[in-house]
C-alpha positions in Angstrom: -28.9 21.6 23.9 -31.9 20.8 21.8 -32.2 16.8 21.4 -29.5 16.0 23.7 -31.6 14.0 26.3 -32.8 11.9 23.1 -29.4 11.5 22.0 -28.0 10.2 25.6 -31.1 8.0 25.5 -30.0 6.6 22.0 -26.6 6.1 23.0 -27.6 4.3 26.2 -29.8 1.7 23.8 -26.8 1.2 21.5 -24.6 0.2 24.6 -21.2 1.2 23.0 -18.4 2.9 24.4 -15.5 4.7 22.9 -13.0 2.6 25.0 -10.9 -0.4 23.0 -10.7 -3.8 24.7 -9.1 -3.8 28.0 -5.6 -4.7 28.0 -4.1 -7.6 30.3 -3.5 -6.3 33.9 -0.8 -8.8 34.6 1.6 -5.9 35.8 -1.1 -3.7 37.6 -2.9 -4.8 40.6 -6.5 -4.1 40.7 -7.8 -3.0 44.5 -11.6 -3.3 45.1 -11.7 -1.9 48.4 -10.0 1.7 48.9 -12.4 3.5 51.1 -15.2 5.8 50.0 -15.5 5.2 46.0 -18.7 7.9 45.4 -17.4 8.4 41.7 -17.6 4.5 41.0 -14.0 4.5 39.7 -11.4 1.3 39.4 -8.0 1.2 41.2 -5.0 -0.1 39.4 -1.6 0.2 40.9 2.0 -0.9 40.2 5.2 -1.2 42.1 8.6 -2.3 40.9 10.1 -5.4 42.7 11.4 -4.6 45.8 10.3 -1.2 46.1 11.4 0.5 49.5 9.1 2.6 52.2 9.3 6.1 51.8 9.3 6.0 47.9 7.5 8.6 45.7 3.7 7.9 44.1 2.8 9.2 40.6 -0.7 8.9 39.6 -1.7 8.7 36.1 -4.9 9.5 34.8 -6.0 8.3 31.3 -7.6 10.1 28.6 -11.1 9.2 26.8 -11.1 5.9 24.9 -8.0 5.0 27.1 -7.6 2.2 29.7 -5.6 2.9 33.1 -2.8 0.4 32.4 -2.2 0.7 28.6 -2.2 4.8 29.0 0.5 4.2 31.6 2.8 1.6 30.1 2.5 3.7 26.7 3.4 7.1 28.2 6.4 5.4 29.9 5.5 5.8 33.5 6.1 2.0 34.4 9.3 1.9 32.7 10.3 5.2 34.6 9.4 3.6 37.8 11.5 0.7 37.6 14.3 3.1 36.6 13.5 5.8 39.2 11.7 3.6 42.0 8.4 5.2 42.5 4.7 3.4 42.7 2.2 4.1 40.3 -1.5 4.7 40.8 -3.8 4.3 37.6 -7.3 5.0 38.4 -9.6 3.7 35.6 -13.4 5.5 34.4 -16.3 3.2 34.4 -18.4 2.6 31.1 -21.6 3.4 33.1 -20.4 6.9 34.3 -19.1 8.1 30.8 -19.8 6.2 27.5 -16.8 7.6 26.2 -14.5 6.5 28.8 -13.6 10.0 29.7 -13.3 11.5 33.5 -16.0 13.5 33.9 -13.7 16.7 34.8 -16.7 19.2 33.7 -19.5 17.7 36.3 -19.6 19.6 39.2 -20.6 16.6 41.1 -17.5 15.1 40.1 -15.1 17.7 40.6 -16.4 19.1 44.0 -14.1 18.2 47.1 -15.6 15.4 48.9 -17.7 14.1 46.0 -17.7 12.0 43.1 -14.8 11.1 41.1 -12.3 13.6 43.1 -13.0 12.1 46.2 -12.8 8.5 44.8 -9.2 9.5 43.5 -8.4 11.1 46.9 -9.5 7.8 48.6 -7.0 5.7 46.2 -4.3 8.1 46.7 -4.6 7.8 50.5 -5.2 4.0 50.9 -2.0 3.4 48.6 0.1 5.7 50.3 -0.4 3.9 53.7 -0.3 0.6 52.3 2.8 0.7 50.6 4.3 3.2 53.2 5.0 5.7 50.4 6.1 9.3 51.4 3.0 11.5 51.1 5.1 14.6 50.7 6.1 13.2 47.2 2.9 12.3 45.6 2.6 13.6 42.1 -0.5 13.7 39.6 -0.5 13.6 35.7 -3.3 12.9 32.8 -3.9 13.5 29.4 -7.1 15.2 27.6 -10.0 14.4 30.1 -7.3 13.0 32.4 -5.4 16.4 32.1 -8.7 18.3 32.9 -9.6 15.9 36.3 -5.6 16.5 37.0 -6.5 20.1 37.3 -9.3 19.4 39.5 -7.5 17.1 41.7 -4.8 19.7 42.2 -7.5 22.4 43.1 -9.7 20.2 45.2 -6.9 18.3 47.2 -3.8 20.5 46.8 -2.6 18.9 50.2 -2.3 15.5 48.6 0.2 16.5 45.8 3.8 18.1 45.5 3.3 18.7 41.8 1.3 18.0 38.7 1.5 17.6 34.9 -1.2 18.6 32.5 -1.0 17.1 28.9 -3.7 18.5 26.3 -6.0 19.4 29.1 -8.0 22.4 30.3 -8.2 24.9 33.2 -10.4 23.9 36.2 -14.0 25.0 36.5 -14.4 26.4 33.1 -17.3 24.2 32.0 -20.3 22.7 33.9 -22.1 20.3 31.3 -21.4 18.6 28.1 -22.2 21.4 25.7 -20.0 23.5 28.0 -17.3 21.0 27.7 -17.3 20.8 24.3 -17.1 24.6 24.0 -14.4 25.0 26.3 -12.6 22.5 24.2 -12.4 24.4 21.3 -12.3 28.0 22.6 -10.7 28.9 25.8 -12.2 30.6 28.5 -12.5 34.5 28.2 -12.7 35.2 31.7 -9.5 36.8 33.5 -6.6 35.0 35.1 -8.2 36.6 38.3 -11.5 35.1 37.8 -10.1 31.7 37.0 -7.7 31.8 39.7 -10.4 32.3 42.2 -12.1 29.0 41.1 -8.9 27.1 42.3 -8.6 29.0 45.4 -12.2 28.5 46.4 -12.2 24.6 45.6 -10.3 23.6 48.9 -11.4 24.6 52.3 -8.2 23.4 54.1 -4.8 22.2 54.0 -3.9 24.3 51.4 -0.6 24.1 49.5 0.8 25.1 46.2 1.6 22.1 43.9 4.3 22.8 41.3 2.7 22.8 37.9 4.1 21.8 34.5 1.8 21.9 31.4 2.0 20.2 28.0 0.0 21.0 24.7 1.0 20.6 20.9 0.1 23.7 19.0 -1.6 21.7 16.5 -4.0 20.5 18.6 -7.5 20.8 17.0 -9.5 18.6 19.8 -8.3 20.7 22.8 -7.2 24.0 21.5 -3.6 25.1 22.6 -5.2 28.4 24.0 -6.3 26.1 27.0 -2.7 25.6 28.1 -2.1 29.3 28.3 -5.1 29.8 30.4 -4.6 26.9 32.5 -0.9 28.6 33.2 -2.5 31.8 33.9 -5.3 30.1 36.5 -2.6 28.6 38.5 -0.3 31.8 38.4 -3.4 33.8 39.4 -4.1 31.2 42.3 -0.5 31.4 43.7 -0.3 35.3 43.4 2.1 35.4 40.5 1.9 37.7 37.3 -0.1 36.5 34.8 2.9 37.2 32.2 5.7 34.5 32.7 9.4 35.5 34.0 10.8 33.7 31.3 10.4 32.1 27.7 12.8 29.8 25.9 12.4 28.1 23.0 14.7 24.8 22.0 14.1 22.0 19.7 10.9 22.6 18.8 9.1 23.3 22.2 8.3 26.8 23.3 8.6 27.1 27.2 7.3 29.5 29.5 8.1 29.9 32.8 6.6 31.2 36.3 8.7 31.8 39.3 7.8 32.7 42.6 9.6 35.7 44.2 13.1 34.5 45.6 12.5 31.1 44.1 15.0 29.5 41.6 12.8 26.7 40.5 9.8 27.0 38.4 6.3 27.1 40.1 4.7 26.9 36.4 5.9 25.9 33.3 4.0 25.9 30.1 5.6 23.7 27.1 3.9 24.3 23.6 5.1 21.3 21.2 5.3 22.9 17.8 3.5 20.7 15.0 2.2 18.5 17.7 -1.7 17.3 17.5 -3.9 16.1 20.3 -2.1 13.5 22.5 1.1 12.9 24.8 4.4 14.0 23.7 6.9 10.8 23.5 10.4 10.2 22.9 10.6 6.7 22.1 13.9 6.2 20.5 17.4 5.9 21.6 19.2 4.5 24.6 17.0 6.6 26.9 13.6 6.4 25.3 10.5 5.2 27.0 6.9 4.6 26.1 5.0 3.3 23.0 3.4 5.3 20.3 -0.5 4.6 20.2 -3.6 6.5 19.6 -3.3 10.1 21.4 0.3 8.8 22.2 2.5 10.4 19.8 6.4 10.2 19.0 7.4 13.9 19.1 11.4 13.5 19.8 10.4 14.8 23.6 8.9 12.9 26.3 6.5 14.8 28.6 7.0 12.0 30.8 10.7 12.4 31.4 10.3 16.2 31.4 7.6 15.7 34.3 9.8 13.7 36.3 12.7 15.9 36.2 10.4 18.8 36.9 9.1 16.9 40.1 12.7 16.2 40.9 12.3 12.4 40.2 15.2 12.3 38.6 18.2 14.3 37.7 17.7 17.3 35.1 20.9 16.5 33.1 19.2 12.8 32.6 16.0 14.3 30.9 16.8 17.3 29.8 14.6 18.4 26.1 16.9 16.6 23.4 17.0 17.5 19.9 14.2 15.9 17.8 16.0 13.2 15.8 16.5 13.7 11.9 13.5 12.4 10.2 11.3 12.2 13.7 8.0 14.5 13.0 5.5 15.3 15.9 2.5 12.8 15.8 -0.8 14.1 13.7 1.2 17.3 13.1 -0.3 19.9 11.1 1.1 23.2 9.8 2.8 25.4 12.4 1.4 28.3 13.6 3.6 31.2 15.0 3.8 31.2 18.7 2.5 34.7 18.9 -0.7 33.2 17.3 -1.1 30.3 19.7 -1.1 32.7 22.5 -3.4 35.1 21.5 -5.7 32.0 20.5 -7.9 32.5 23.3 -9.5 35.4 21.4 -10.4 33.1 18.5 -13.9 32.4 18.2 -14.7 29.4 15.8 -18.1 29.5 13.9 -20.6 27.0 15.8 -20.5 25.0 12.4 -16.5 24.5 12.5 -16.8 23.5 16.1 -19.4 20.6 15.2 -17.2 19.4 12.7 -14.0 19.3 15.0 -16.1 17.4 17.5 -17.4 14.9 15.2 -14.1 14.4 13.5 -12.5 13.7 16.8 -15.6 11.2 18.1 -15.6 9.5 14.7 -12.2 8.2 15.5 -13.2 6.3 18.6 -16.8 5.2 18.3 -18.6 3.0 15.9 -20.1 4.3 12.6 -23.7 3.6 14.0 -22.7 6.1 17.2 -21.0 8.5 15.1 -24.4 9.0 13.3 -26.3 9.7 16.3 -23.9 12.1 17.7 -23.7 13.6 14.2 -27.7 14.1 14.0 -27.7 15.8 17.8 -24.7 18.2 16.6 -27.3 19.1 13.4 -30.4 19.5 15.5 -28.2 21.8 18.0 -27.0 23.9 15.0 -23.4 22.7 15.1 -23.2 21.1 12.2 -24.7 21.7 8.7 
């Protein structure tokens, strides 16, 4: 991209990040030494009082502009940990790695087994599992946006570590290799076949292969990471597991369209794709009522359905009846909602090719929410130079 090096140099001089001021880590414990840390990430963890040996572990990866503890608390994972009895691991990106505080889900050096950020997160999982004597057969991982992209990378690169995953507003593994490729992938799903994308997953881990169960959540009004990425991610993993790219079942209930893939002879879903009608870019929350958890915040959106509760149900961390999708309370509209397109349009959106200027406008609109005006002007200049903004 023309002018990209100059833009990065300017941003470095400004020394600004998209992340808000760090929240108190009173509830979370930071571990400074946990093994090899080639990705230079920070490790935070939370365990309910009296947590017994053999408890499960949930790894929670924040999105851009978020911090580990704030994201885990807002999503409701600490509340659910108290209720259900599991530990929470919350890796955190460092500003020197990414100015926008995003996990580098698109850089080969950070999403290759044994290297970079994925190796750091794997080391954290192994350290905490051993230190707390947690159940290595019940380790799960989830992430939002860039954290969702990194969740897909962790499941691909270290499948032996995880029993299941949940990708929220994320992307398939291996669809970008640099910044410009990441921006393109966010707004236009990869055009490769499910088989070609599945091959990326199959080749990511050299040993210890197992097939983590995967639940995917995406808003159909998400203009930051196009919802067609959710379908492509599901098809990638279906191919990687030898399943048809067409789901075995589709169910629509209370504003959520759920597609289900099952392995032959298995009653439980191997893969779920959940499209939340009218939801923008963020984690769907259900904070109201006696069972509500989490708290609305930037990119943490009240939707009348909680992906946190639903992921815990999907993984077997809580009874299905206690976390079944509930009807959206009267008067509650999904956060950052827009006009609701039909499901057929969402499922076919992978073929849509936005004009370059439209991509630039969408990117700038998202960036302006989390950076200073001076930084936004620098980025806008770079987008214009690249022909992505008028």
